gemmi code that builds the backbone of each chain (N, CA, C; Angstrom):
import gemmi

chains = {
    "A": [
        ("ASP", (-19.710, 9.173, -0.183), (-18.376, 8.594, -0.003), (-17.343, 9.494, -0.662)),
        ("THR", (-16.545, 10.175, 0.185), (-15.572, 11.118, -0.354), (-14.186, 10.526, -0.383)),
        ("GLY", (-14.022, 9.256, -0.110), (-12.717, 8.635, -0.115), (-11.974, 8.895, 1.179)),
        ("VAL", (-10.684, 8.564, 1.181), (-9.837, 8.763, 2.355), (-9.182, 10.134, 2.238)),
        ("SER", (-9.312, 10.910, 3.278), (-8.792, 12.281, 3.255), (-7.619, 12.414, 4.222)),
        ("GLN", (-6.549, 13.046, 3.781), (-5.376, 13.261, 4.643), (-5.012, 14.740, 4.651)),
        ("ASN", (-4.641, 15.202, 5.832), (-4.216, 16.595, 6.000), (-3.049, 16.684, 6.959)),
        ("PRO", (-2.121, 17.614, 6.709), (-2.014, 18.436, 5.500), (-1.473, 17.625, 4.329)),
        ("ARG", (-1.447, 18.197, 3.148), (-0.871, 17.516, 1.991), (0.648, 17.577, 2.029)),
        ("HIS", (1.137, 18.697, 2.520), (2.587, 18.891, 2.615), (2.912, 19.503, 3.972)),
        ("LYS", (4.070, 19.109, 4.525), (4.514, 19.663, 5.782), (6.031, 19.777, 5.745)),
        ("ILE", (6.516, 20.985, 5.966), (7.951, 21.203, 6.084), (8.205, 21.594, 7.521)),
        ("THR", (9.145, 20.924, 8.166), (9.410, 21.198, 9.567), (10.904, 21.179, 9.833)),
        ("LYS", (11.294, 21.841, 10.878), (12.700, 21.831, 11.260), (12.984, 20.609, 12.113)),
        ("ARG", (14.184, 20.107, 11.988), (14.603, 18.960, 12.777), (14.382, 19.230, 14.263)),
        ("GLY", (13.809, 18.243, 14.950), (13.573, 18.398, 16.377), (12.154, 18.824, 16.729)),
        ("GLN", (11.411, 19.314, 15.730), (10.024, 19.721, 15.974), (9.097, 18.504, 15.949)),
        ("ASN", (7.930, 18.666, 16.545), (6.902, 17.626, 16.501), (5.913, 17.943, 15.379)),
        ("VAL", (5.404, 16.894, 14.742), (4.391, 17.078, 13.698), (3.262, 16.088, 13.923)),
        ("THR", (2.078, 16.473, 13.485), (0.906, 15.600, 13.587), (0.166, 15.612, 12.265)),
        ("PHE", (-0.194, 14.419, 11.795), (-0.958, 14.268, 10.566), (-2.321, 13.683, 10.909)),
        ("ARG", (-3.295, 14.008, 10.048), (-4.638, 13.505, 10.277), (-5.123, 12.694, 9.085)),
        ("CYS", (-5.886, 11.658, 9.371), (-6.487, 10.833, 8.327), (-7.960, 10.629, 8.640)),
        ("ASP", (-8.811, 10.918, 7.658), (-10.243, 10.630, 7.778), (-10.573, 9.509, 6.812)),
        ("PRO", (-10.876, 8.315, 7.333), (-11.129, 7.172, 6.447), (-12.529, 7.210, 5.870)),
        ("ILE", (-12.820, 6.256, 4.995), (-14.182, 6.072, 4.513), (-15.026, 5.639, 5.707)),
        ("SER", (-16.156, 6.259, 5.889), (-16.892, 6.167, 7.152), (-17.265, 4.738, 7.545)),
        ("GLU", (-17.595, 3.898, 6.580), (-18.028, 2.550, 6.959), (-16.868, 1.563, 7.126)),
        ("HIS", (-15.639, 2.019, 6.871), (-14.474, 1.147, 7.014), (-14.038, 1.065, 8.478)),
        ("ASN", (-13.837, -0.162, 8.978), (-13.453, -0.304, 10.368), (-11.950, -0.492, 10.547)),
        ("ARG", (-11.222, -0.682, 9.451), (-9.780, -0.826, 9.562), (-9.092, 0.401, 8.977)),
        ("LEU", (-8.039, 0.839, 9.677), (-7.274, 2.001, 9.217), (-5.796, 1.688, 9.354)),
        ("TYR", (-5.039, 1.998, 8.314), (-3.609, 1.659, 8.248), (-2.789, 2.917, 7.974)),
        ("TRP", (-1.609, 2.941, 8.561), (-0.611, 3.964, 8.242), (0.599, 3.283, 7.609)),
        ("TYR", (1.047, 3.884, 6.495), (2.240, 3.418, 5.797), (3.141, 4.619, 5.545)),
        ("ARG", (4.406, 4.337, 5.332), (5.379, 5.369, 4.963), (6.017, 4.933, 3.656)),
        ("GLN", (6.183, 5.882, 2.744), (6.771, 5.558, 1.451), (7.862, 6.551, 1.098)),
        ("THR", (9.019, 6.035, 0.755), (10.108, 6.884, 0.268), (10.277, 6.635, -1.226)),
        ("LEU", (10.985, 7.537, -1.881), (11.093, 7.521, -3.335), (11.625, 6.190, -3.856)),
        ("GLY", (10.890, 5.597, -4.766), (11.341, 4.368, -5.399), (11.086, 3.107, -4.595)),
        ("GLN", (10.381, 3.240, -3.471), (10.106, 2.081, -2.618), (8.613, 1.835, -2.499)),
        ("GLY", (8.272, 0.633, -2.070), (6.881, 0.340, -1.796), (6.465, 0.897, -0.444)),
        ("PRO", (5.171, 1.035, -0.206), (4.720, 1.502, 1.109), (5.209, 0.570, 2.216)),
        ("GLU", (5.730, 1.164, 3.289), (6.240, 0.418, 4.444), (5.222, 0.502, 5.574)),
        ("PHE", (4.824, -0.640, 6.089), (3.809, -0.696, 7.136), (4.296, -0.025, 8.422)),
        ("LEU", (3.418, 0.811, 9.018), (3.739, 1.448, 10.296), (2.866, 0.895, 11.424)),
        ("THR", (1.535, 0.989, 11.234), (0.623, 0.563, 12.279), (-0.777, 0.432, 11.704)),
        ("TYR", (-1.668, -0.291, 12.424), (-3.056, -0.332, 11.971), (-4.023, -0.482, 13.135)),
        ("PHE", (-5.248, -0.071, 12.862), (-6.322, -0.052, 13.850), (-7.518, -0.836, 13.326)),
        ("GLN", (-8.213, -1.470, 14.259), (-9.548, -1.948, 13.965), (-10.458, -1.199, 14.920)),
        ("ASN", (-11.334, -0.404, 14.355), (-12.111, 0.553, 15.151), (-11.124, 1.410, 15.955)),
        ("GLU", (-11.269, 1.494, 17.274), (-10.350, 2.351, 18.024), (-9.130, 1.604, 18.555)),
        ("ALA", (-9.091, 0.298, 18.385), (-7.996, -0.505, 18.933), (-6.804, -0.547, 17.973)),
        ("GLN", (-5.630, -0.229, 18.501), (-4.404, -0.342, 17.713), (-3.941, -1.788, 17.794)),
        ("LEU", (-3.986, -2.511, 16.661), (-3.721, -3.943, 16.671), (-2.242, -4.265, 16.550)),
        ("GLU", (-1.500, -3.452, 15.853), (-0.081, -3.752, 15.668), (0.673, -2.491, 15.310)),
        ("LYS", (1.903, -2.422, 15.809), (2.814, -1.338, 15.471), (4.094, -1.982, 14.969)),
        ("SER", (4.629, -1.512, 13.872), (5.837, -2.092, 13.309), (6.985, -2.059, 14.319)),
        ("ARG", (7.720, -3.172, 14.398), (8.868, -3.221, 15.309), (9.978, -2.281, 14.855)),
        ("LEU", (9.929, -1.891, 13.593), (10.951, -0.981, 13.073), (10.647, 0.473, 13.440)),
        ("LEU", (9.477, 0.688, 14.001), (9.044, 2.052, 14.287), (9.589, 2.548, 15.611)),
        ("SER", (10.210, 3.721, 15.534), (10.773, 4.342, 16.725), (9.670, 4.731, 17.709)),
        ("ASP", (10.048, 4.850, 18.980), (9.110, 5.310, 20.007), (8.696, 6.754, 19.793)),
        ("ARG", (9.357, 7.446, 18.887), (8.984, 8.834, 18.588), (7.656, 8.904, 17.806)),
        ("PHE", (7.245, 7.760, 17.261), (6.019, 7.704, 16.475), (4.879, 7.193, 17.356)),
        ("SER", (3.749, 7.868, 17.283), (2.570, 7.384, 17.986), (1.338, 7.673, 17.140)),
        ("ALA", (0.363, 6.801, 17.246), (-0.861, 6.967, 16.466), (-2.056, 6.704, 17.365)),
        ("GLU", (-3.135, 7.378, 17.044), (-4.377, 7.200, 17.780), (-5.540, 7.160, 16.804)),
        ("ARG", (-6.616, 6.532, 17.257), (-7.859, 6.572, 16.492), (-9.010, 6.647, 17.496)),
        ("PRO", (-9.192, 7.819, 18.069), (-10.228, 7.956, 19.091), (-11.617, 7.718, 18.510)),
        ("LYS", (-12.401, 6.945, 19.222), (-13.789, 6.647, 18.833), (-13.883, 5.927, 17.498)),
        ("GLY", (-12.795, 5.386, 17.022), (-12.828, 4.602, 15.796), (-13.168, 5.372, 14.542)),
        ("SER", (-12.936, 6.685, 14.565), (-13.248, 7.472, 13.366), (-11.948, 7.919, 12.709)),
        ("PHE", (-11.605, 9.220, 12.802), (-10.362, 9.709, 12.205), (-9.174, 9.199, 13.012)),
        ("SER", (-7.988, 9.303, 12.416), (-6.773, 8.890, 13.105), (-5.726, 9.995, 12.996)),
        ("THR", (-4.849, 10.047, 13.982), (-3.711, 10.971, 13.923), (-2.420, 10.190, 14.084)),
        ("LEU", (-1.404, 10.651, 13.374), (-0.058, 10.099, 13.494), (0.854, 11.235, 13.924)),
        ("GLU", (1.521, 11.062, 15.060), (2.409, 12.095, 15.567), (3.845, 11.607, 15.528)),
        ("ILE", (4.721, 12.475, 15.089), (6.151, 12.190, 15.134), (6.792, 13.240, 16.033)),
        ("GLN", (7.444, 12.788, 17.072), (8.108, 13.709, 17.988), (9.586, 13.816, 17.627)),
        ("ARG", (10.136, 14.983, 17.897), (11.584, 15.228, 17.692), (12.010, 14.717, 16.313)),
        ("THR", (11.417, 15.280, 15.281), (11.648, 14.804, 13.915), (13.119, 14.809, 13.542)),
        ("GLU", (13.476, 13.855, 12.706), (14.838, 13.711, 12.173), (14.746, 13.764, 10.651)),
        ("GLN", (15.878, 14.041, 10.005), (15.873, 14.128, 8.542), (15.441, 12.810, 7.906)),
        ("GLY", (15.746, 11.705, 8.549), (15.354, 10.394, 8.035), (13.859, 10.147, 8.069)),
        ("ASP", (13.113, 11.019, 8.736), (11.656, 10.883, 8.765), (11.008, 11.444, 7.509)),
        ("SER", (11.775, 12.157, 6.698), (11.240, 12.727, 5.465), (10.725, 11.617, 4.566)),
        ("ALA", (9.464, 11.699, 4.190), (8.822, 10.639, 3.415), (7.394, 11.057, 3.113)),
        ("MET", (6.701, 10.222, 2.336), (5.260, 10.369, 2.156), (4.591, 9.450, 3.159)),
        ("TYR", (3.661, 9.987, 3.935), (2.931, 9.184, 4.913), (1.529, 8.938, 4.362)),
        ("LEU", (1.242, 7.662, 4.130), (-0.012, 7.260, 3.514), (-0.943, 6.631, 4.534)),
        ("CYS", (-2.195, 6.968, 4.429), (-3.232, 6.351, 5.244), (-4.130, 5.547, 4.308)),
        ("ALA", (-4.586, 4.401, 4.763), (-5.498, 3.585, 3.975), (-6.595, 3.059, 4.891)),
        ("SER", (-7.757, 2.820, 4.335), (-8.816, 2.209, 5.123), (-9.411, 1.037, 4.366)),
        ("SER", (-10.070, 0.155, 5.119), (-10.618, -1.055, 4.525), (-11.676, -1.621, 5.457)),
        ("LEU", (-12.403, -2.600, 4.936), (-13.300, -3.381, 5.775), (-12.575, -4.651, 6.189)),
        ("ARG", (-12.799, -5.087, 7.427), (-12.238, -6.354, 7.870), (-13.126, -7.448, 7.294)),
        ("GLN", (-12.837, -7.761, 6.041), (-13.732, -8.664, 5.310), (-12.934, -9.350, 4.211)),
        ("ARG", (-13.160, -10.625, 4.055), (-12.431, -11.399, 3.064), (-12.628, -10.805, 1.669)),
        ("GLY", (-11.520, -10.585, 0.988), (-11.600, -10.125, -0.386), (-11.703, -8.634, -0.552)),
        ("TYR", (-11.480, -7.858, 0.504), (-11.631, -6.404, 0.417), (-10.264, -5.739, 0.352)),
        ("GLY", (-10.065, -4.864, -0.609), (-8.793, -4.167, -0.753), (-8.741, -2.884, 0.047)),
        ("TYR", (-7.619, -2.189, -0.053), (-7.413, -0.944, 0.665), (-7.717, 0.247, -0.238)),
        ("THR", (-8.256, 1.296, 0.372), (-8.395, 2.585, -0.300), (-7.419, 3.550, 0.361)),
        ("PHE", (-6.503, 4.071, -0.438), (-5.482, 4.974, 0.088), (-5.906, 6.426, -0.036)),
        ("GLY", (-5.422, 7.234, 0.902), (-5.522, 8.675, 0.779), (-4.369, 9.190, -0.073)),
        ("SER", (-4.386, 10.499, -0.345), (-3.359, 11.100, -1.206), (-2.030, 11.300, -0.489)),
        ("GLY", (-2.039, 11.129, 0.825), (-0.792, 11.177, 1.564), (-0.423, 12.553, 2.094)),
        ("THR", (0.474, 12.568, 3.059), (1.096, 13.794, 3.572), (2.583, 13.681, 3.316)),
        ("ARG", (3.109, 14.643, 2.560), (4.553, 14.617, 2.294), (5.269, 15.438, 3.358)),
        ("LEU", (6.115, 14.776, 4.112), (6.872, 15.433, 5.178), (8.304, 15.667, 4.734)),
        ("THR", (8.756, 16.896, 4.891), (10.149, 17.245, 4.636), (10.728, 17.821, 5.917)),
        ("VAL", (11.786, 17.200, 6.412), (12.451, 17.672, 7.631), (13.765, 18.340, 7.218)),
        ("VAL", (13.893, 19.616, 7.559), (15.089, 20.374, 7.149), (15.982, 20.674, 8.348)),
    ],
    "B": [
        ("GLN", (10.327, -10.822, 4.999), (8.873, -10.883, 4.937), (8.328, -10.104, 3.738)),
        ("GLN", (9.093, -9.115, 3.262), (8.650, -8.338, 2.115), (8.660, -9.224, 0.873)),
        ("PRO", (7.584, -9.202, 0.073), (7.596, -10.010, -1.148), (8.602, -9.459, -2.153)),
        ("VAL", (9.008, -10.334, -3.064), (9.956, -9.978, -4.111), (9.184, -9.809, -5.404)),
        ("GLN", (9.490, -8.748, -6.157), (8.843, -8.510, -7.426), (9.866, -8.542, -8.553)),
        ("SER", (9.422, -9.013, -9.708), (10.260, -8.973, -10.901), (9.376, -8.782, -12.128)),
        ("PRO", (9.856, -8.082, -13.150), (11.121, -7.344, -13.161), (11.026, -6.058, -12.352)),
        ("GLN", (12.132, -5.362, -12.199), (12.126, -4.068, -11.502), (11.484, -3.008, -12.363)),
        ("ALA", (11.721, -3.110, -13.677), (11.183, -2.121, -14.602), (10.968, -2.764, -15.960)),
        ("VAL", (9.990, -2.254, -16.685), (9.721, -2.750, -18.027), (9.177, -1.606, -18.878)),
        ("ILE", (9.613, -1.586, -20.139), (9.123, -0.596, -21.103), (8.409, -1.341, -22.213)),
        ("LEU", (7.205, -0.928, -22.515), (6.392, -1.574, -23.536), (5.942, -0.559, -24.574)),
        ("ARG", (5.684, -1.050, -25.773), (4.989, -0.228, -26.762), (3.499, -0.522, -26.623)),
        ("GLU", (2.701, 0.439, -26.953), (1.239, 0.252, -26.901), (0.858, -1.031, -27.614)),
        ("GLY", (-0.013, -1.808, -26.997), (-0.488, -3.044, -27.606), (0.288, -4.280, -27.197)),
        ("GLU", (1.473, -4.081, -26.582), (2.260, -5.244, -26.149), (1.764, -5.751, -24.798)),
        ("ASP", (2.184, -6.976, -24.485), (1.780, -7.605, -23.228), (2.932, -7.588, -22.228)),
        ("ALA", (2.591, -7.694, -20.942), (3.612, -7.759, -19.893), (3.136, -8.660, -18.766)),
        ("VAL", (4.105, -9.231, -18.066), (3.824, -10.034, -16.876), (4.700, -9.527, -15.737)),
        ("ILE", (4.080, -9.319, -14.595), (4.811, -8.904, -13.393), (4.638, -9.999, -12.348)),
        ("ASN", (5.738, -10.415, -11.762), (5.711, -11.510, -10.821), (5.947, -11.057, -9.388)),
        ("CYS", (5.363, -11.811, -8.468), (5.459, -11.503, -7.040), (5.626, -12.826, -6.308)),
        ("SER", (6.617, -12.917, -5.430), (6.803, -14.162, -4.698), (7.130, -13.879, -3.237)),
        ("SER", (6.780, -14.852, -2.401), (6.977, -14.699, -0.964), (7.650, -15.943, -0.413)),
        ("SER", (8.377, -15.769, 0.677), (9.020, -16.906, 1.339), (8.083, -17.541, 2.372)),
        ("LYS", (6.928, -16.913, 2.582), (5.989, -17.413, 3.586), (4.668, -17.822, 2.935)),
        ("ALA", (3.949, -18.695, 3.615), (2.626, -19.081, 3.142), (1.707, -17.859, 3.163)),
        ("LEU", (0.913, -17.734, 2.141), (0.108, -16.524, 1.970), (-1.381, -16.794, 2.120)),
        ("TYR", (-2.074, -15.799, 2.688), (-3.517, -15.818, 2.760), (-4.111, -15.126, 1.539)),
        ("SER", (-3.481, -14.046, 1.122), (-3.975, -13.318, -0.044), (-2.862, -12.509, -0.677)),
        ("VAL", (-3.099, -12.120, -1.917), (-2.196, -11.223, -2.634), (-3.023, -10.063, -3.188)),
        ("HIS", (-2.563, -8.852, -2.932), (-3.185, -7.646, -3.471), (-2.309, -7.109, -4.587)),
        ("TRP", (-2.942, -6.437, -5.552), (-2.217, -5.702, -6.589), (-2.726, -4.261, -6.648)),
        ("TYR", (-1.787, -3.322, -6.704), (-2.087, -1.898, -6.759), (-1.250, -1.254, -7.850)),
        ("ARG", (-1.767, -0.160, -8.393), (-1.013, 0.657, -9.346), (-0.901, 2.072, -8.785)),
        ("GLN", (0.297, 2.629, -8.892), (0.527, 3.991, -8.413), (1.139, 4.824, -9.531)),
        ("LYS", (0.472, 5.910, -9.861), (1.016, 6.843, -10.839), (1.809, 7.909, -10.089)),
        ("HIS", (2.731, 8.520, -10.791), (3.648, 9.472, -10.179), (2.898, 10.571, -9.434)),
        ("GLY", (3.232, 10.738, -8.170), (2.621, 11.801, -7.381), (1.220, 11.497, -6.877)),
        ("GLU", (0.755, 10.277, -7.095), (-0.597, 9.919, -6.658), (-0.558, 8.763, -5.663)),
        ("ALA", (-1.698, 8.485, -5.062), (-1.798, 7.375, -4.118), (-1.927, 6.055, -4.866)),
        ("PRO", (-1.520, 4.956, -4.254), (-1.758, 3.636, -4.862), (-3.249, 3.386, -5.024)),
        ("VAL", (-3.606, 2.753, -6.138), (-5.009, 2.432, -6.412), (-5.163, 0.921, -6.479)),
        ("PHE", (-6.133, 0.419, -5.749), (-6.401, -1.016, -5.686), (-6.857, -1.541, -7.044)),
        ("LEU", (-6.230, -2.641, -7.490), (-6.621, -3.291, -8.740), (-7.439, -4.540, -8.466)),
        ("MET", (-6.872, -5.456, -7.688), (-7.583, -6.696, -7.387), (-6.913, -7.415, -6.236)),
        ("ILE", (-7.641, -8.354, -5.663), (-7.138, -9.197, -4.596), (-7.383, -10.644, -4.971)),
        ("LEU", (-6.421, -11.488, -4.687), (-6.555, -12.917, -4.930), (-6.422, -13.634, -3.600)),
        ("LEU", (-7.354, -14.522, -3.351), (-7.410, -15.207, -2.066), (-6.872, -16.622, -2.171)),
        ("LYS", (-6.483, -17.153, -1.058), (-6.012, -18.535, -0.961), (-7.035, -19.438, -1.616)),
        ("GLY", (-6.558, -20.294, -2.526), (-7.488, -21.136, -3.268), (-7.082, -21.229, -4.722)),
        ("GLY", (-6.002, -20.497, -5.102), (-5.455, -20.609, -6.444), (-6.331, -20.041, -7.525)),
        ("GLU", (-7.047, -18.962, -7.227), (-7.952, -18.421, -8.228), (-7.237, -17.482, -9.186)),
        ("GLN", (-7.923, -17.170, -10.227), (-7.449, -16.180, -11.191), (-8.551, -15.158, -11.367)),
        ("LYS", (-8.132, -13.887, -11.501), (-9.110, -12.817, -11.639), (-8.790, -11.958, -12.841)),
        ("GLY", (-9.792, -11.279, -13.327), (-9.592, -10.372, -14.449), (-10.228, -9.036, -14.182)),
        ("HIS", (-9.647, -7.995, -14.763), (-10.122, -6.620, -14.587), (-9.830, -5.908, -15.891)),
        ("ASP", (-10.807, -5.889, -16.801), (-10.607, -5.342, -18.139), (-9.538, -6.189, -18.831)),
        ("LYS", (-8.407, -5.600, -19.215), (-7.352, -6.382, -19.862), (-6.218, -6.681, -18.886)),
        ("ILE", (-6.497, -6.553, -17.607), (-5.514, -6.850, -16.581), (-6.050, -8.017, -15.767)),
        ("SER", (-5.271, -9.057, -15.655), (-5.688, -10.228, -14.884), (-4.542, -10.686, -14.015)),
        ("ALA", (-4.840, -11.581, -13.090), (-3.803, -12.062, -12.179), (-4.101, -13.488, -11.771)),
        ("SER", (-3.061, -14.193, -11.383), (-3.194, -15.555, -10.877), (-2.461, -15.666, -9.552)),
        ("PHE", (-2.820, -16.683, -8.782), (-2.213, -16.889, -7.460), (-1.986, -18.382, -7.282)),
        ("ASN", (-0.743, -18.772, -7.164), (-0.385, -20.155, -6.898), (0.049, -20.237, -5.437)),
        ("GLU", (-0.859, -20.691, -4.582), (-0.563, -20.673, -3.140), (0.510, -21.681, -2.759)),
        ("LYS", (0.632, -22.765, -3.528), (1.651, -23.770, -3.195), (3.050, -23.216, -3.428)),
        ("LYS", (3.187, -22.412, -4.478), (4.479, -21.811, -4.775), (4.632, -20.443, -4.121)),
        ("GLN", (3.580, -19.970, -3.473), (3.582, -18.648, -2.829), (3.940, -17.558, -3.845)),
        ("GLN", (3.317, -17.666, -5.014), (3.606, -16.732, -6.099), (2.315, -16.200, -6.711)),
        ("SER", (2.414, -14.985, -7.219), (1.314, -14.403, -7.968), (1.894, -13.695, -9.183)),
        ("SER", (1.113, -13.650, -10.240), (1.539, -12.947, -11.448), (0.419, -12.028, -11.910)),
        ("LEU", (0.792, -10.846, -12.374), (-0.149, -9.872, -12.931), (0.085, -9.815, -14.426)),
        ("TYR", (-0.976, -9.978, -15.198), (-0.886, -10.006, -16.658), (-1.558, -8.757, -17.232)),
        ("LEU", (-0.802, -8.030, -18.030), (-1.352, -6.855, -18.708), (-1.317, -7.139, -20.209)),
        ("THR", (-2.473, -7.186, -20.837), (-2.534, -7.513, -22.253), (-2.942, -6.285, -23.062)),
        ("ALA", (-2.403, -6.219, -24.266), (-2.713, -5.113, -25.178), (-2.593, -3.779, -24.442)),
        ("SER", (-1.397, -3.532, -23.904), (-1.188, -2.397, -23.007), (-1.589, -1.057, -23.640)),
        ("GLN", (-2.082, -0.175, -22.776), (-2.485, 1.169, -23.170), (-1.585, 2.170, -22.442)),
        ("LEU", (-1.524, 3.388, -22.968), (-0.698, 4.420, -22.332), (-1.088, 4.606, -20.864)),
        ("SER", (-2.371, 4.433, -20.572), (-2.858, 4.645, -19.204), (-2.368, 3.582, -18.225)),
        ("TYR", (-1.775, 2.516, -18.717), (-1.268, 1.470, -17.835), (0.063, 1.858, -17.185)),
        ("SER", (0.679, 2.916, -17.662), (1.972, 3.335, -17.110), (1.843, 3.657, -15.631)),
        ("GLY", (2.851, 3.262, -14.877), (2.868, 3.518, -13.441), (3.717, 2.463, -12.759)),
        ("THR", (3.688, 2.483, -11.432), (4.407, 1.480, -10.660), (3.395, 0.516, -10.068)),
        ("TYR", (3.640, -0.755, -10.255), (2.743, -1.802, -9.775), (3.340, -2.443, -8.526)),
        ("PHE", (2.521, -2.499, -7.501), (2.948, -3.116, -6.242), (2.102, -4.338, -5.950)),
        ("CYS", (2.751, -5.411, -5.562), (1.998, -6.505, -4.976), (2.091, -6.358, -3.466)),
        ("GLY", (1.078, -6.820, -2.789), (1.052, -6.791, -1.337), (0.572, -8.137, -0.851)),
        ("THR", (1.190, -8.638, 0.181), (0.848, -9.966, 0.661), (0.363, -9.949, 2.104)),
        ("GLU", (-0.588, -10.820, 2.370), (-1.056, -11.063, 3.730), (-0.630, -12.475, 4.105)),
        ("ILE", (0.042, -12.592, 5.247), (0.521, -13.896, 5.683), (-0.660, -14.753, 6.107)),
        ("ASP", (-0.580, -16.024, 5.818), (-1.638, -16.960, 6.159), (-1.822, -17.042, 7.659)),
        ("LYS", (-2.861, -16.466, 8.158), (-3.153, -16.487, 9.581), (-4.651, -16.730, 9.759)),
        ("THR", (-5.036, -16.980, 10.967), (-6.451, -17.215, 11.230), (-7.246, -15.925, 11.247)),
        ("SER", (-6.553, -14.820, 11.445), (-7.265, -13.537, 11.433), (-6.728, -12.671, 10.305)),
        ("TYR", (-7.506, -11.728, 9.869), (-7.086, -10.851, 8.790), (-5.942, -9.971, 9.275)),
        ("ASP", (-4.958, -9.819, 8.459), (-3.722, -9.169, 8.857), (-3.488, -7.933, 8.002)),
        ("LYS", (-2.311, -7.300, 8.160), (-1.999, -6.143, 7.338), (-1.258, -6.605, 6.084)),
        ("VAL", (-1.230, -5.734, 5.092), (-0.565, -6.030, 3.826), (0.863, -5.504, 3.871)),
        ("ILE", (1.789, -6.358, 3.453), (3.188, -5.959, 3.302), (3.458, -5.833, 1.803)),
        ("PHE", (3.956, -4.675, 1.390), (4.120, -4.396, -0.025), (5.528, -4.725, -0.523)),
        ("GLY", (5.584, -5.134, -1.786), (6.859, -5.337, -2.443), (7.463, -4.023, -2.892)),
        ("PRO", (8.646, -4.056, -3.482), (9.352, -2.838, -3.871), (8.800, -2.160, -5.112)),
        ("GLY", (7.937, -2.869, -5.860), (7.313, -2.261, -7.020), (7.994, -2.616, -8.336)),
        ("THR", (7.196, -2.565, -9.401), (7.678, -2.735, -10.773), (7.230, -1.521, -11.567)),
        ("SER", (8.188, -0.806, -12.126), (7.874, 0.377, -12.919), (7.544, -0.036, -14.343)),
        ("LEU", (6.350, 0.348, -14.799), (5.904, 0.004, -16.149), (5.723, 1.294, -16.941)),
        ("SER", (6.371, 1.356, -18.084), (6.225, 2.515, -18.973), (5.709, 2.020, -20.314)),
        ("VAL", (4.591, 2.593, -20.747), (4.027, 2.263, -22.050), (4.247, 3.458, -22.961)),
        ("ILE", (4.898, 3.207, -24.084), (5.210, 4.292, -25.022), (4.443, 4.093, -26.328)),
        ("PRO", (4.168, 5.198, -27.032), (3.381, 5.068, -28.285), (4.142, 4.282, -29.347)),
    ],
}
model = gemmi.Model(1)
for chain_id, residues in chains.items():
    chain = gemmi.Chain(chain_id)
    for i, (resn, *xyz) in enumerate(residues, 1):
        res = gemmi.Residue()
        res.name, res.seqid = resn, gemmi.SeqId(i, " ")
        for name, pos in zip(("N", "CA", "C"), xyz):
            atom = gemmi.Atom()
            atom.name, atom.element = name, gemmi.Element(name[0])
            atom.pos, atom.b_iso = gemmi.Position(*pos), 0.0
            res.add_atom(atom)
        chain.add_residue(res)
    model.add_chain(chain)
structure = gemmi.Structure()
structure.add_model(model)
structure.setup_entities()
């Protein structure tokens, strides 16, 4: 068990470019979550998967954001036509769909849009 | 829908106690507590389920009052390692397991 792995750790991109982040959850976890965190705030929910099915996407999330979890293993989060307001830490977490089970977070991908 | 946390920040001397509160306007299925140190990912501390239970984790414990939709995190005899930001996260009472919505956090600083 190597924990939740996220790549890259840091990403600097120019406004208007597309970026993709990857998350590798703990292998036996069937739930995977994406959150966004800005300085001084709590993690903000973006979307989550159970196995390969995307169960919910935040209504606050722009159509520029899309996420996939092919075959219920790793997940990718893509942001198209990035804006400066997208600059944040993007956190991935995994868990078991089981009463009383908490989330294990990855170290995150810090995105800076210039 | 985001839970409310209080206080926003607290400074303690080593050995002092602290209480962090979390409240929601909606009926809750569970409350999670996490600690995040600067530049690191949030780390799971404990989860409290509907049923009004109380849990302990070393010198950190928590309670959950489902009728009041409130939870409190208790840190006793604080240590320097307790410093960080504490987040509560809530799951709305539903028939299926849902996602966690996090509060804004409480910054805790323990000084010698």
